[in-house]
N, C-alpha and C positions, 0 to 999 in steps of 0.2 A: 509449229502453227506459225508462219509468217506472215500474219494476216494485217491487212490496213488499218484496220478497224474494224472491234469486236465491242458491243451491247452488252456482254455477261459473260462467256467464256464456256458456254456448255458440257463442251464437243474434250477439252481439256480440263473440266470435274470429270468426269468420263473417264479418259482415262487417267488420271492421278485414283482411279475409285478402284481400278483393278491396276495400282504401285505401277503403273508406271511412269518416270520422269518427262514431265514434256517442257518444251524447249518452244517459247512462244518468244512476238512479241510486247514488248512494252509499249502493248496501247490501249486504250481500252476499257472493258471490263476483262483482260486478262492481264491486267496489274492487282486486279484483286481474286484473279483464281486462281492464280498459281505465285507462290510466296519462292521469292527467290534469291538462291542458295536454301531451298530449304524443301522443296518439295518440286523443283525446276530450274531453272536457265533464264530469265529474259534479255534478250536480246535487244537495245537500241538500234535502230534504222532495217533496212533490207540490205543492203553493203551483204556481198556472195562469201567473201571472206572473213566478215566477223559471225554467220550462220554456220559455217565450215567449222572454224574453233571454236563454241558454243557445244556443238555437238557432238568433237572430237573430243573436247572433253568428258563428256555424259558417256560414252563409249569407249570411252578407253580405261579408264581410271574406276575398276570394281568397285573400291570401298564408294567413290563418292558415287557410284551409281546405285548401288544399293541402300546408302542413307536418304537420298532423294526419292528412292521409291518406298520409303518405313513412311519415307515426311509428306509422300505424293497421296498416302492412304489419308492420314491422320489430316490434311487440308480437306481431305472430298467429304470424310467424316461430317466435318465443321458446317455443307451444305443438306445434308438429311433432311428427309425429310421429318423425320424424330424430333430433328432441329426447330425446324422452319414452318411444320404443318402445323403447328396446332394452334389454338385461337389465343392470341394476349392474357397474361393474368391476372395484371397491374392493372389500374391504372381501369378496370371493366363499370368496378362501381364506387368509382369514386367519388357522387354524391352520398353515398350513402354512409353510416359511421361504422365502422371497423367494429362486428362481434367479437364485445370482453370475454376469455376464459372463463369459464363456469369457477368456484371454489373448490378448491382442491385439487383441479386438473394438471395433468403429467404436463411436462414439456413440449412443447413446440410440436408437432410434425413435421417432419421434415421434406420437403422433395423429393420422391423418386429422381435415382440418376438413371439418365437419358444410359450409358452405356452398360450400365449394370441392368435390367430388364433389357435392353436389347442381345446381351453376350448372354446371359439365361433362353432365350430364343432360338440362337441359334446352337447351343448348348444340344438345346428338347430337339430341335430339327434333327441335326446331327443323329444322332440316338435313336430317333422313331425313321429316317431315312435308310437307316441300317438296315435296321430291324424288317423295315419294307422288305430290301431288295434282298434277304437274308445274305446278307453279306458278315461275316465272323467277326465279331469288336467285342472290344474288351474297353472298360475303363485304364486309363492309361495310371502311372505314376504324379504327374504334373498337375492343380486344378484344371481344368478344362478338356483336358486330353483324353482322347478316342484312340484307338490303338484297332484301326482295321487290316484284316486278311486279304486280300483279292486275289484267287488263280487264273492264273495264265498259263500262254504253251511256250512257248518256249523258254521262261521264268513259272515254274512251278508254284511259288509262292511271292507276292510281293505285298512287305509290310509296312502302313501307312501310320504316321502318326496323325492327327488331325487336334491341331492342340486351336482353344476358342481363346483367342483375348481379348484386353479391352474394345480395341477399335477392328480387330481381322482374323476372318479364320485361316490360319498357315497350315499348309499342309505337304510333309517331307515324308517321301516314299525311300527306302534304302533302295537300290540299281545292284550293284558289285565293289566289291572289298579292291586295295587296291591294287597297280598293273605289277604285274615281277617284272614286267621286260616292257622298252615299245614307248617309253613313258610321253614324250611327246606326242607319238604318233596318236595314240591313246587320248591325249588331254587336245591334240590339234581333231579328232573326229567329233569330242561331246562338245567345243568353239559350235563347229560346221553346222554341226546336229542345232545349236541353239538358235543360229542365226535364224532358224526354218519352224522356230518354233511359238507357239500362240499360248500366255497365261500360264504356262509352267517355264522351266530351265533346268537345267543337269549342276551341278556345281558338285567342290569337292571339301573336305572336311578336311583339320589339322591331319589327320593324319590319310588322307588320301580317298579314303573311300569315296565311294559315290553315291549322292542320293540325288531323289529329283523332285524339287521344291516347285510349293505353288500358292497363290496369294489370294484372298475375294474378301473383300474389306465389310462388316458385318450386314452394314445396308443393304448388303446386294445379294447375301447369302438366301438362293430360295429353293424350294426340292430341283428345281430344274436345275441351277446353277452347278449344284452340289451334285446330283448326278453326273452335271457336264464332267466337274472338277477330276472327281474317281474315274469317269473315263476316258476322261485324257490320259491322266498319270499309270492307270494298267495299259492302255495299248503302247505309250514312248516308253514304257519301262516292261514292256515283253519283245516289243518292237527289235528294240536296241541292244539288249543279252548279248544273243549272239554275236553280232557286229564287234560289242568290248569283247567277249572273251578271246574271240580270234585274233584280234590286235596286243590284247594285255597276257595272254596268257596261254599261247598254243607248245612254248617247251614242255611245261605241268601236263596239258592235255597231249602232244602229244609222248609223254612217258607213259599217263596214263592206256592207251590205244597199245603204245606193243605189249604194258605188262600184261592188260586182256585177253589182246591176240593170243600173248606165248602160252596161258592158260587157259584156252579156250574157253574166255568167259565171253557175253553179250558183250555187244561194244553198242546197245541202243542207244543207250545215252547219248554218246558225241555223233550219232548218226548225223548234224547237222553240219557235221566239220571232218567227214567223212572225204572229203573234195581235197582237205589239206594234211586231214594224216596219216590217210591211205597211202602206203607205195605203188 
């Protein structure tokens, strides 16, 4: 946001609520909306070179980008309606004497933790929406986790872990195991595809297996946004499955094709790759 003036910076907060690090000008309300080095980067002035340097830092450093993205969600949560939309509780009855607790009364009730109630709301929403949509699902091993199974066309089943945390709902869908060959081409395809995606992104774990991940701030989880997240995960995982197999597993598929043909068995499960496998 190379603004010359901003009264508050609502656009920056909306972007951060989606887990997007913000590079913004150090002017006006942007200095409050964006925490420099925590949820994004603030740039002094409007000199193109300084902006190019700041943008390159975020784009080229995966670790920094991930850290800023997580911080962006936390920063946006500080401005949630749950924290700022309720009337003040202190000082409203300043002119009245505070009531004394009755004799024998227990300890004073602590105020509810807004993060807990919001987390519980989202956990219930995830279960209700999965049930209403007819999505196969079950409780996961971790607190707040639901594991859903989405049926596809190219990829028969996509398993998605939905984890409700203190500040966000994270989703992780297994796409395919690490490639057998052409690793650089395989990873290049993932990076180019990431550049066109919105709201989700491909990543690889320590073993090289491929996942599709997405995140929503708790305050932004509604039936509509939850349905949109699942739909995007399924669409991207399903449409990417065949291209990834064709790059990273072609030799194995050629062996299976030859074996099936030699035994007169069906090659139907490999029909999508017939143009690559048939002599």
